[in-house]
LUMZA-538333 format. One record per residue (C-alpha): y, z, x; residue number from 1; residue in one letter. Coordinates in nm, 4 decimals. Each point is the difference from the previous one (the first is absolute). Layout:
BEGIN
Y / Z / X / NUM / A
...
REM end
This chain:
BEGIN
-0.9047 / -0.2299 / -2.7827 / 1 / M
0.1083 / -0.3070 / 0.2069 / 2 / I
0.2012 / -0.1353 / -0.2990 / 3 / A
0.1595 / 0.3502 / 0.0184 / 4 / Q
0.1035 / -0.0460 / 0.3311 / 5 / E
0.1381 / -0.3367 / -0.0404 / 6 / Q
0.1904 / 0.0979 / -0.3147 / 7 / Q
0.0997 / 0.2963 / 0.2315 / 8 / L
0.1203 / -0.2384 / 0.2714 / 9 / D
0.1897 / -0.2040 / -0.2273 / 10 / T
0.1727 / 0.2866 / -0.1527 / 11 / T
0.0893 / 0.1458 / 0.3331 / 12 / S
0.1116 / -0.3695 / 0.1452 / 13 / Q
0.2340 / -0.0010 / -0.3070 / 14 / L
0.1346 / 0.3469 / 0.0449 / 15 / A
0.0797 / -0.1138 / 0.3791 / 16 / G
0.1756 / -0.2926 / -0.0972 / 17 / Y
0.2051 / 0.2149 / -0.2655 / 18 / L
0.0770 / 0.2613 / 0.2492 / 19 / T
0.1154 / -0.2729 / 0.2545 / 20 / D
0.2445 / -0.1111 / -0.2184 / 21 / C
0.1191 / 0.3592 / -0.0856 / 22 / I
0.0364 / 0.1090 / 0.3581 / 23 / R
-0.0916 / -0.2739 / 0.2579 / 24 / P
-0.2319 / 0.1784 / 0.2700 / 25 / G
-0.1517 / 0.2558 / -0.2355 / 26 / L
-0.2736 / -0.2337 / -0.0527 / 27 / K
-0.1169 / 0.0289 / 0.3729 / 28 / D
-0.0216 / 0.3772 / -0.0548 / 29 / G
-0.2470 / -0.0238 / -0.2814 / 30 / Y
-0.2112 / -0.2562 / 0.1663 / 31 / V
-0.0586 / 0.2248 / 0.2797 / 32 / R
-0.0567 / 0.3240 / -0.2069 / 33 / F
-0.2596 / -0.2242 / -0.2121 / 34 / F
-0.1901 / -0.1209 / 0.3067 / 35 / Q
-0.0110 / 0.3355 / 0.1277 / 36 / A
-0.1253 / 0.1689 / -0.3161 / 37 / A
-0.2736 / -0.3215 / -0.0272 / 38 / I
-0.1119 / 0.0500 / 0.3505 / 39 / S
-0.0325 / 0.3979 / -0.0025 / 40 / A
REM end
């Protein structure tokens, strides 16, 4: 379970970097969305 979470974290970080390259500022929206989803 922990390994899955670490993989998901790495994947989301990588996705964040890629989206930031494509559209700067878009990553912040995703970060807020994931934080809201995790805390819900």
